[in-house]
C-alpha positions, 0 to 999 in steps of 0.5 A: 894852693896847699896843693900846689905846694905839696905838689912842689915840694913833692917833685922837688923830693923826687929829684933829690931822690933821683940824684942820690940814686946815682953814684959818684961812678955812674955821674962820672961815667955819663959825664966820660960818655957825653965829653968823649962821644967817638972814644966810647962808640969805638969802644962799644964798636970794637966790643960789639964785633969781637963779640959777634965774631966769638959768636961766629966762631961758636957756629963753626966749631958747633957745625965742625968747621973748626975745633977751637977758638981762633983768638988772634982773629978776634984782636 
């Protein structure tokens, strides 16, 4: 019985510790992501597409096909 009480107390303290580890900004972002899933997925997708295009342009520059980044192509 005593060990059960200690285990339960430990679990409660662990939950409190995990809650305190997350900042209010982190919790706010988590709530925003859950409520606005389409918007966050669209932003993430756009960021990955822009990153992929930057990588492709870097490959083209190193192969000598172009001389500089085309910033209008990314946006």
